[in-house]
C-alpha positions as a printed Julia matrix, in Angstrom:
367×3 Matrix{Float64}:
 -10.81  -40.43   36.92
 -13.88  -40.21   34.7
 -14.43  -43.5    32.8
 -16.2   -41.63   29.99
 -13.17  -39.53   29.11
 -11.62  -40.89   25.88
  -8.03  -42.11   26.21
  -5.51  -42.12   23.41
  -4.71  -45.39   21.75
  -1.49  -46.71   22.83
   0.36  -49.52   21.52
  -0.28  -52.6    23.69
   2.54  -54.81   22.46
   6.26  -54.41   21.3
   4.9   -55.15   17.64
   2.51  -52.41   17.81
   5.18  -49.99   19.31
   7.33  -51.06   16.4
   4.67  -50.4    13.84
   4.01  -46.89   15.16
   7.74  -45.98   15.05
   7.85  -47.5    11.49
   4.82  -45.19   10.51
   6.54  -42.18   12.07
   9.64  -42.84   10.44
   8.2   -43.18    6.93
   6.12  -40.15    7.37
   9.31  -38.22    8.34
  11.25  -39.54    5.42
   8.45  -38.51    3.17
   8.29  -35.12    4.49
  12.12  -34.75    4.35
  12.05  -35.95    0.74
   9.42  -33.6    -0.25
  11.27  -30.75    1.53
  14.43  -31.63   -0.46
  12.67  -31.64   -3.76
  10.72  -28.37   -3.07
  13.75  -26.59   -1.41
  15.14  -25.06   -4.61
  11.71  -23.54   -5.41
  10.9   -22.49   -2.02
  11.35  -18.63   -2.56
   9.61  -18.94   -5.91
   6.68  -20.91   -4.34
   6.41  -18.51   -1.5
   6.24  -15.42   -3.67
   3.8   -17.17   -5.97
   1.56  -17.79   -2.91
   1.76  -14.22   -2.08
   0.99  -13.07   -5.68
  -1.97  -15.49   -5.83
  -3.41  -14.0    -2.63
  -2.92  -10.47   -4.04
  -4.55  -11.34   -7.41
  -7.37  -13.59   -6.22
  -9.96  -10.56   -5.98
  -9.06   -9.55   -9.58
  -9.63  -13.32  -10.59
 -13.04  -13.29   -9.0
 -14.08  -10.23  -11.06
 -12.98  -11.65  -14.36
 -14.68  -15.01  -13.59
 -18.08  -13.77  -15.11
 -16.5   -12.78  -18.44
 -13.41  -15.11  -18.93
 -14.32  -18.11  -16.71
 -12.14  -20.06  -14.34
  -9.39  -20.98  -16.77
  -9.73  -18.03  -18.88
  -9.24  -15.66  -15.96
  -6.26  -17.38  -14.54
  -4.67  -17.61  -17.99
  -5.22  -13.93  -18.69
  -3.69  -12.89  -15.29
  -0.61  -15.14  -15.98
  -0.03  -13.92  -19.47
  -0.56  -10.17  -18.64
   1.83  -10.54  -15.48
   4.54  -12.31  -17.55
   4.24   -9.74  -20.3
   4.69   -6.88  -17.86
   7.68   -8.56  -16.1
   9.25   -9.13  -19.56
   8.72   -5.61  -20.77
  10.19   -4.16  -17.51
  13.26   -6.44  -17.89
  13.77   -5.35  -21.45
  13.49   -1.78  -20.68
  15.9    -1.99  -17.86
  18.35   -3.99  -19.91
  18.14   -1.8   -22.85
  18.67    1.39  -20.83
  21.7    -0.03  -18.94
  23.16   -1.57  -22.13
  22.8     1.64  -24.15
  24.44    3.74  -21.36
  27.44    1.26  -20.94
  27.74    1.07  -24.8
  27.83    4.82  -24.98
  30.49    5.13  -22.24
  32.58    2.47  -24.01
  32.24    4.05  -27.44
  33.31    7.39  -26.2
  36.24    5.82  -24.53
  37.34    3.87  -27.75
  36.91    7.17  -29.9
  38.57    9.28  -27.05
  35.41   11.68  -27.08
  34.3    10.84  -23.52
  33.69   14.38  -21.87
  33.83   14.6   -18.1
  32.75   17.86  -16.34
  35.34   19.47  -14.09
  35.04   18.77  -10.33
  33.15   21.24   -8.15
  35.48   23.66   -6.4
  34.07   22.78   -2.78
  34.88   18.98   -3.6
  38.55   19.6    -2.35
  37.17   20.82    1.04
  35.92   17.65    2.08
  37.97   15.88    4.8
  40.11   12.79    4.01
  38.58   12.07    0.58
  38.26   15.56   -0.89
  41.78   16.04   -2.38
  42.36   12.53   -3.87
  38.82   12.56   -5.28
  39.33   16.06   -6.77
  42.61   14.78   -8.41
  41.07   11.59   -9.87
  38.1    13.7   -11.17
  40.21   16.4   -12.69
  42.47   13.7   -14.41
  39.38   12.01  -15.83
  38.1    15.37  -17.04
  41.33   16.33  -18.71
  42.76   12.94  -19.91
  40.33   10.09  -19.85
  42.67    7.51  -21.19
  45.28    8.31  -18.6
  42.84    8.22  -15.8
  41.68    4.77  -17.07
  45.15    3.47  -17.21
  45.87    4.68  -13.78
  42.68    3.68  -11.82
  41.62    0.85  -14.09
  43.22   -2.0   -11.91
  41.37   -0.57   -8.81
  38.11   -0.67  -10.72
  38.34   -4.52  -11.42
  36.92   -5.73   -8.36
  33.88   -3.29   -8.36
  33.44   -4.14  -11.83
  33.29   -7.9   -11.27
  30.78   -7.09   -8.31
  28.63   -5.32  -10.78
  28.85   -8.12  -13.21
  27.83  -10.65  -10.56
  25.0    -8.41   -9.48
  23.74   -8.12  -13.06
  23.78  -11.89  -13.16
  21.76  -12.2   -10.0
  19.3    -9.43  -11.23
  18.6   -11.43  -14.5
  18.22  -14.47  -12.41
  15.78  -12.62  -10.15
  13.86  -11.32  -13.3
  13.48  -14.99  -14.4
  12.28  -15.9   -11.08
   9.58  -13.34  -11.2
   8.27  -14.58  -14.7
   8.15  -18.14  -13.24
   6.41  -16.82  -10.01
   3.61  -15.22  -12.22
   3.11  -18.39  -14.03
   2.85  -20.49  -10.76
   0.6   -17.71   -9.25
  -1.77  -18.07  -12.2
  -2.09  -21.75  -11.61
  -2.52  -21.13   -7.86
  -5.27  -18.58   -8.68
  -7.11  -21.08  -10.92
  -7.24  -23.52   -7.99
  -8.0   -20.83   -5.43
 -11.07  -22.45   -3.88
  -9.22  -25.83   -3.29
  -6.23  -24.18   -1.86
  -8.17  -21.91    0.36
 -10.25  -24.9     1.75
  -7.15  -27.04    2.42
  -5.31  -23.98    4.1
  -8.46  -23.39    6.32
  -8.62  -27.13    7.2
  -4.98  -27.14    8.05
  -5.19  -24.24   10.44
  -8.35  -25.78   12.12
  -6.31  -28.84   12.77
  -3.44  -26.69   13.98
  -5.62  -24.74   16.28
  -8.03  -27.39   17.33
 -11.02  -25.0    16.64
 -13.06  -24.47   13.68
 -13.84  -20.86   14.52
 -10.31  -19.88   15.39
  -8.93  -21.7    12.32
 -11.26  -19.86    9.9
 -10.54  -16.63   11.71
  -6.78  -17.05   11.45
  -7.07  -18.11    7.96
  -9.09  -14.86    7.08
  -6.63  -12.58    9.17
  -3.66  -14.15    7.43
  -5.34  -13.52    3.93
  -6.26  -10.0     4.74
  -2.72   -9.11    6.28
  -0.8   -10.6     3.37
  -3.02   -8.76    0.8
  -3.0    -5.51    2.9
   0.75   -5.47    3.39
   1.65   -6.59   -0.16
  -0.49   -4.17   -1.82
   0.24   -1.38    0.71
   4.04   -1.81    0.6
   5.05   -3.59   -2.5
   2.15   -2.33   -4.56
   2.61    1.46   -3.67
   6.39    1.11   -4.24
   5.98   -0.38   -7.64
   3.4     2.33   -8.69
   5.49    5.02   -7.37
   8.61    3.85   -9.03
   6.8     3.43  -12.33
   5.73    7.13  -12.18
   9.32    8.03  -11.38
  10.73    5.86  -14.11
   8.29    7.12  -16.8
   9.8    10.6   -16.14
  13.23    9.37  -16.16
  12.78    7.71  -19.56
  10.89   10.59  -21.12
  13.5    13.05  -20.19
  16.24   10.66  -21.42
  18.08   10.47  -18.15
  21.26    8.32  -18.45
  20.85    4.85  -16.93
  17.13    5.6   -16.39
  16.4     1.92  -15.91
  19.01    1.8   -13.01
  17.58    4.86  -11.3
  14.12    3.37  -11.65
  15.3     0.17   -9.77
  16.94    2.45   -7.14
  13.69    4.33   -6.73
  11.96    0.99   -6.27
  14.15   -0.01   -3.5
  13.94    3.36   -1.7
  10.08    3.12   -1.87
  10.06   -0.51   -0.44
  12.39    0.37    2.37
   9.96    3.46    3.05
  12.62    6.04    2.56
  11.44    9.26    1.07
  11.86    9.35   -2.91
  13.02   13.0    -2.58
  16.53   11.7    -1.52
  16.84   10.6    -5.11
  14.64   12.98   -7.06
  16.15   16.31   -5.85
  19.71   15.46   -7.26
  18.14   14.27  -10.38
  15.99   17.34  -10.8
  19.12   19.32  -10.33
  20.97   17.44  -13.08
  18.04   17.9   -15.47
  18.0    21.68  -14.89
  21.76   21.78  -15.38
  21.57   19.8   -18.73
  18.19   20.58  -20.23
  16.13   23.77  -21.12
  14.14   25.45  -18.63
  10.55   24.39  -19.82
  11.21   20.58  -20.08
  13.19   20.64  -16.86
  10.35   22.51  -15.06
   7.72   19.94  -16.39
  10.0    17.09  -15.39
  10.38   18.65  -11.9
   6.63   18.97  -11.44
   6.06   15.38  -12.62
   8.87   14.04  -10.36
   7.88   15.79   -7.22
   4.24   14.71   -7.67
   5.36   11.13   -8.24
   7.74   11.33   -5.14
   4.77   12.44   -2.92
   2.19   10.0    -4.36
   2.7     7.52   -1.59
   0.91    9.95    0.73
  -2.22    9.35   -1.28
  -1.64    5.66   -2.34
  -0.92    4.22    1.12
  -4.24    5.23    2.79
  -6.07    3.89   -0.19
  -4.35    0.59   -0.58
  -2.8    -0.24    2.87
  -5.45   -2.1     4.85
  -6.8    -0.42    7.95
  -5.25   -1.51   11.09
  -2.27   -2.83    9.26
   0.12   -0.01   10.15
   3.63   -1.65    9.96
   6.68    0.28   11.53
   9.3     1.23    9.32
  12.1    -0.87   11.17
   9.97   -3.99   10.65
   9.83   -3.39    6.79
  13.6    -2.33    6.64
  14.57   -5.5     8.49
  12.54   -7.49    5.91
  13.98   -5.93    2.99
  17.57   -6.33    4.11
  17.22   -9.86    5.5
  15.25  -10.86    2.34
  17.83   -9.62    0.01
  20.69  -11.12    1.97
  18.96  -14.54    2.04
  17.17  -14.74   -1.44
  18.55  -11.99   -3.51
  16.27   -9.97   -5.65
  13.14  -11.91   -4.96
  13.86  -11.61   -1.14
  13.38   -7.72   -1.76
   9.66   -8.38   -2.09
   9.25  -11.63   -0.04
  11.18  -10.33    3.06
   9.01   -7.33    3.89
   5.67   -9.02    3.14
   6.4   -12.14    5.3
   7.98  -10.18    8.09
   5.22   -7.6     8.27
   2.57  -10.34    8.05
   4.24  -12.1    10.96
   4.43   -8.86   12.85
   0.66   -8.05   12.39
  -0.4   -11.65   13.23
   1.8   -11.49   16.45
   0.26   -8.17   17.48
  -3.23   -9.25   16.88
  -2.66  -12.53   18.84
  -1.1   -10.52   21.86
  -4.1    -7.99   21.89
  -6.56  -10.98   21.72
  -4.97  -12.69   24.58
  -4.69   -9.56   26.6
  -8.4    -8.83   26.02
  -9.44  -12.47   26.85
  -7.55  -12.24   30.21
  -9.19   -8.95   30.9
 -12.6   -10.36   30.38
 -11.77  -13.5    32.52
 -10.67  -11.04   35.4
 -13.89   -9.19   35.14
 -16.09  -12.19   34.96
 -14.25  -13.69   38.17
 -15.09  -10.4    40.09
């Protein structure tokens, strides 16, 4: 064995071994305590970090005019204002729709259109659904008295979902505030992350390369998937609110979910356009149809512009991230899940391709 090779320092006595065990135990206890303290905020902190990575280029552009703190403060205030405005719009829309239905039930003025003739032809559910619909169309109080007990469990589920939605909206507001703080300390956070990856990989070059790849991947996936979905759902929601579609806020949320899952928005927009043509005049309905179809197809233009090159993520990965994120973290997981899973997928693919190319180069050099 070469005497010049450095050997690891090992405890030379039982006292030294005890000191090492004590140090490791104290470090483990400290890590555990820090994890317990931060665990209630883990999802919010993770989404805040993703937001900070997304917003840091904007922060650098605003540095010249607003300064370090001014830029971070401006980003935080605008983000919080946007989230609060969206929350107010959704709550107002849902509240007005529910209040209108309850008022019509109280005054016995609720009008329900008759069921379509072909509904009864559906197997299994066609006949009972037609009977219930016809009863609601002819005698709403009797239908409510008959089917009301059956609706208690779905109503309780909707109330619980509304509570989770409100908690999710508050989490979004808090995430923007934390993201603004992280953006303000972006240089220090980036340097610490780079040093951590250098220690983990054992190479300065690979650590810096991995840090840059992670940032580019997070930014590309977040903007290309979540950003495009938000823009597309806002365009669709604007049409819903202008045409005064009932429960426009709810349909906007549904369109956001469909866009994140990478499902074509026409699944929602085609029935909505049909409803608008049936309840509105021809000219407003035609204008709404043109706007809605254009907004539904806008992702074909936005994705090539916003999704980073080489970051093509398969739909099953995004769908698994959405479903798993919602099941694990509720509304916040709707955004965290696809971003984290897609980022991990891209990093794994890059790592596999790099190892394959390195092995191929090694074989060529040996020959």
